[in-house]
C-alpha positions as CSV (number, residue, x, y, z in Angstrom):
1,X,-2.8,6.6,-18.2
2,X,-2.9,3.9,-15.5
3,X,-1.8,4.5,-12.0
4,X,1.3,2.4,-12.5
5,X,2.3,4.6,-15.5
6,X,1.6,7.8,-13.5
7,X,3.7,6.4,-10.6
8,X,6.7,5.6,-12.7
9,X,6.5,9.0,-14.4
10,X,6.7,10.6,-11.0
11,X,9.7,8.5,-10.0
12,X,11.5,9.4,-13.3
13,X,11.0,13.0,-12.3
14,X,12.8,12.3,-9.0
15,X,15.6,10.5,-10.9
16,X,16.0,13.5,-13.2
17,X,16.6,15.7,-10.2
18,X,19.0,13.5,-8.2
19,X,21.0,10.3,-8.6
20,X,19.3,7.3,-6.9
21,X,20.7,4.8,-4.5
22,X,21.1,1.3,-5.7
23,X,19.3,-1.7,-4.3
24,X,20.9,-3.3,-1.2
25,X,18.6,-6.4,-1.0
26,X,15.1,-7.8,-0.9
27,X,14.0,-9.2,2.5
28,X,11.4,-11.9,2.6
29,X,9.3,-13.1,5.5
30,X,9.4,-16.8,6.3
31,X,6.8,-19.2,4.7
32,X,4.1,-19.2,7.3
33,X,0.5,-20.6,7.3
34,X,-2.0,-18.6,5.1
35,X,-3.8,-17.5,8.3
36,X,-0.7,-15.9,9.8
37,X,-0.6,-12.1,9.0
38,X,3.0,-11.8,10.0
39,X,4.2,-13.0,6.6
40,X,2.1,-10.7,4.4
41,X,4.8,-8.3,3.2
42,X,8.3,-8.2,1.9
43,X,10.8,-5.3,2.1
44,X,13.1,-4.0,-0.6
45,X,16.0,-2.0,0.9
46,X,18.1,0.6,-0.9
47,X,21.7,1.3,-0.1
48,X,20.7,4.5,1.7
49,X,18.4,2.5,4.0
50,X,15.2,3.5,2.3
51,X,12.7,0.6,2.5
52,X,9.6,-0.1,0.4
53,X,7.0,-2.7,1.3
54,X,4.6,-4.8,-0.8
55,X,2.1,-7.5,-0.3
56,X,3.3,-11.1,-1.1
57,X,0.3,-13.3,-0.5
58,X,-1.4,-13.0,-3.9
59,X,-1.4,-16.6,-5.2
60,X,2.0,-18.3,-4.8
61,X,4.0,-15.0,-5.0
62,X,5.9,-15.6,-1.7
63,X,6.8,-19.2,-2.6
64,X,8.1,-18.0,-6.0
65,X,10.1,-15.2,-4.4
66,X,11.8,-17.7,-2.0
67,X,12.6,-20.0,-4.9
68,X,13.8,-17.3,-7.3
69,X,15.3,-14.6,-5.2
70,X,18.9,-15.3,-6.1
71,X,18.1,-15.3,-9.8
72,X,16.6,-11.8,-9.5
73,X,20.1,-10.4,-9.0
74,X,18.8,-7.5,-7.0
75,X,21.8,-6.4,-4.9
76,X,23.4,-3.4,-6.7
77,X,20.6,-3.2,-9.3
78,X,19.1,0.1,-10.5
79,X,15.9,0.6,-8.5
80,X,14.1,2.6,-11.2
81,X,14.7,-0.2,-13.8
82,X,13.4,-2.8,-11.3
83,X,10.4,-0.5,-10.5
84,X,9.5,-0.4,-14.2
85,X,8.4,-4.0,-13.8
86,X,5.4,-2.8,-11.8
87,X,3.8,-1.4,-15.0
88,X,5.2,-3.9,-17.5
89,X,5.1,-7.2,-15.8
90,X,3.0,-9.7,-13.8
91,X,3.9,-12.1,-11.0
92,X,7.0,-11.6,-8.9
93,X,8.5,-9.0,-11.3
94,X,5.4,-6.8,-10.7
95,X,5.6,-7.4,-6.9
96,X,9.3,-6.6,-6.7
97,X,8.8,-3.6,-9.0
98,X,6.2,-2.1,-6.7
99,X,8.4,-2.6,-3.7
100,X,11.3,-0.8,-5.5
101,X,8.9,2.0,-6.4
102,X,7.8,2.4,-2.8
103,X,11.4,2.4,-1.6
104,X,12.2,5.2,-4.0
105,X,9.1,7.1,-2.7
106,X,10.5,6.8,0.9
107,X,13.9,8.0,-0.4
108,X,12.2,11.0,-2.0
109,X,10.3,11.8,1.2
110,X,13.4,11.6,3.4
111,X,15.5,13.8,1.1
112,X,12.7,16.4,0.9
113,X,12.2,16.3,4.6
114,X,8.7,15.1,4.4
115,X,7.1,12.9,7.2
116,X,3.4,12.1,7.4
117,X,1.4,12.4,10.7
118,X,0.7,9.3,12.8
119,X,-2.8,8.0,12.3
120,X,-5.3,8.5,15.2
121,X,-6.8,5.0,14.8
122,X,-6.7,1.8,12.9
123,X,-9.6,2.6,10.5
124,X,-8.1,5.5,8.7
125,X,-9.8,8.2,10.9
126,X,-13.1,7.3,9.2
127,X,-15.3,8.1,12.2
128,X,-18.3,5.9,11.3
129,X,-21.7,7.1,12.4
130,X,-25.0,5.2,13.1
131,X,-27.0,4.9,9.9
132,X,-24.2,5.6,7.5
133,X,-23.6,3.2,4.6
134,X,-20.0,2.1,4.8
135,X,-18.2,0.1,2.1
136,X,-15.1,-2.0,2.5
137,X,-13.0,-3.4,-0.3
138,X,-11.3,-6.5,1.0
139,X,-12.0,-8.4,4.2
140,X,-10.4,-6.3,7.1
141,X,-11.4,-8.8,9.8
142,X,-9.4,-7.1,12.7
143,X,-11.3,-3.8,12.3
144,X,-14.8,-5.0,11.5
145,X,-16.0,-4.4,15.0
146,X,-14.8,-0.8,14.9
147,X,-17.3,-0.1,12.1
148,X,-20.3,-2.3,13.1
149,X,-20.3,-1.2,16.7
150,X,-20.9,2.3,15.6
151,X,-24.3,1.4,14.2
152,X,-23.3,1.9,10.6
153,X,-24.4,-0.4,7.8
154,X,-21.4,-2.2,6.3
155,X,-21.0,-3.8,2.9
156,X,-17.8,-5.7,2.1
157,X,-16.8,-6.4,-1.5
158,X,-14.6,-9.4,-1.8
159,X,-13.1,-11.6,-4.6
160,X,-13.5,-14.8,-2.6
161,X,-16.9,-16.4,-3.3
162,X,-16.7,-18.5,-0.1
163,X,-17.0,-15.4,2.0
164,X,-20.2,-14.2,0.4
165,X,-23.3,-13.9,2.7
166,X,-24.9,-12.1,5.6
167,X,-22.9,-11.9,8.8
168,X,-23.6,-10.4,12.2
169,X,-23.6,-6.7,11.4
170,X,-22.3,-6.8,7.9
171,X,-22.7,-8.3,4.4
172,X,-20.2,-9.7,2.0
173,X,-20.7,-9.6,-1.8
174,X,-18.8,-10.0,-5.0
175,X,-20.7,-7.1,-6.7
176,X,-18.6,-4.0,-6.8
177,X,-21.6,-1.8,-7.9
178,X,-22.9,-2.0,-4.4
179,X,-20.2,0.5,-3.4
180,X,-22.0,3.1,-5.4
181,X,-24.4,3.5,-2.4
182,X,-21.7,4.0,0.2
183,X,-20.7,7.4,1.5
184,X,-17.5,6.2,3.1
185,X,-15.2,3.4,1.8
186,X,-12.2,1.6,3.2
187,X,-10.0,-0.3,0.8
188,X,-7.1,-2.6,1.1
189,X,-4.0,-1.3,-0.7
190,X,-3.8,-4.7,-2.5
191,X,-5.8,-3.0,-5.3
192,X,-2.5,-1.5,-6.3
193,X,-1.1,-4.9,-7.1
194,X,-4.0,-7.0,-8.5
195,X,-4.9,-4.7,-11.4
196,X,-8.3,-3.8,-10.0
197,X,-7.6,-0.3,-8.8
198,X,-9.2,1.8,-11.6
199,X,-12.2,-0.5,-11.9
200,X,-12.9,-0.5,-8.1
201,X,-12.4,3.3,-7.8
202,X,-15.0,3.7,-10.5
203,X,-17.5,2.2,-8.1
204,X,-16.5,4.6,-5.4
205,X,-17.3,7.8,-7.3
206,X,-20.2,8.7,-4.9
207,X,-18.1,8.4,-1.8
208,X,-17.2,11.5,0.1
209,X,-14.5,9.7,2.0
210,X,-12.2,7.0,0.5
211,X,-9.2,5.5,2.2
212,X,-6.6,3.1,1.0
213,X,-5.0,1.2,4.0
214,X,-2.1,-1.2,4.5
215,X,1.7,-1.3,4.5
216,X,1.6,-1.6,0.6
217,X,0.4,2.1,0.6
218,X,3.8,3.6,0.7
219,X,3.7,5.3,-2.7
220,X,3.9,8.9,-3.9
221,X,0.2,9.8,-3.4
222,X,-0.5,12.4,-6.1
223,X,-2.0,10.1,-8.7
224,X,-4.2,8.4,-6.0
225,X,-5.5,11.7,-4.7
226,X,-6.2,12.7,-8.3
227,X,-8.3,9.6,-8.6
228,X,-10.6,10.5,-5.7
229,X,-8.7,8.8,-2.8
230,X,-9.1,11.1,0.2
231,X,-6.7,9.3,2.7
232,X,-3.7,7.0,2.6
233,X,-3.0,4.9,5.7
234,X,0.3,3.1,5.6
235,X,3.4,2.1,7.7
236,X,6.2,4.6,8.3
237,X,9.4,2.7,9.2
238,X,11.4,4.3,12.0
239,X,14.0,1.6,12.6
240,X,15.0,0.0,9.4
241,X,17.4,-2.7,10.7
242,X,15.0,-3.6,13.5
243,X,12.1,-3.8,11.1
244,X,13.9,-6.0,8.6
245,X,15.2,-8.4,11.3
246,X,11.7,-8.8,12.7
247,X,10.2,-9.3,9.2
248,X,12.7,-12.0,8.3
249,X,12.0,-13.8,11.6
250,X,8.3,-13.6,11.2
251,X,7.9,-11.4,14.3
252,X,5.8,-8.3,14.7
253,X,7.2,-5.3,13.0
254,X,5.0,-2.7,14.8
255,X,7.8,-1.7,17.3
256,X,9.8,-0.5,14.4
257,X,7.2,1.6,12.6
258,X,4.1,3.7,13.1
259,X,0.8,3.9,11.2
260,X,0.4,7.1,9.3
261,X,-2.6,8.9,7.8
262,X,-2.1,11.2,4.9
263,X,-4.7,13.4,3.2
264,X,-4.4,16.0,0.4
265,X,-4.5,18.9,2.9
266,X,-1.4,17.6,4.7
267,X,0.6,16.8,1.6
268,X,2.6,19.5,-0.2
269,X,2.5,17.7,-3.6
270,X,5.2,16.1,-5.7
271,X,6.3,19.4,-7.4
272,X,6.9,21.0,-4.0
273,X,8.9,18.0,-2.8
274,X,11.1,18.1,-5.9
275,X,11.8,21.8,-5.5
276,X,13.2,21.0,-2.0
277,X,15.9,18.8,-3.6
278,X,19.1,20.4,-4.9
279,X,20.3,19.4,-8.3
280,X,23.3,17.1,-8.2
């Protein structure tokens, strides 16, 4: 099964245990310049205040969401039905479906009383060492220095041909097989949206440490841990109204959330979370 199929199966197990809140609304960032990182994510909010995030800068996704948001008829909709679009659709239906799935994950975590620990740093607690071969899937420009200054050798796998080449302290390539030589790998959570997850994880089979990072990584983690991911680094929203207001303005949302780090040792597992929920 694909990750999306596994994810939806897990959400259905949650729905079988308890009734789910309906969708309150989808909140979009303003249309900003492509270089402005403040407009990278949208937020789908459930009626109980649970919020799920997803990346919106793949192609013209954000423009289409702004144009079609009223036609999506999301307020009052069944979030599990909307989430099914993550596995069955492409384009904005897939994007919104993933946001709905992530909102349901947060709903489950809150009802089960689960809260991940804050992350100790911005690079997923990787602790790069001199001489290590580090891989990166996606161009994490803000954190490049944290890796290269350690003396580690860094290889970045990208989809944009214009970025290919040698740089000061790292190299960018289109060839995913080069990850097979890396002992530690950082990856953008965008893999969960662009249908490259299983293929790219196949190149990471020799890595002893593999982290998925970014606000998109707000999902039930069991199926990712089963695929060899060793850490998820996402955003845990602490002030929903403040977060949404800042997102809609195009302001920084960091005052209303914290970055978390979650590994298998600190996660009880889906079955344990479901057992904490009373039947209703």
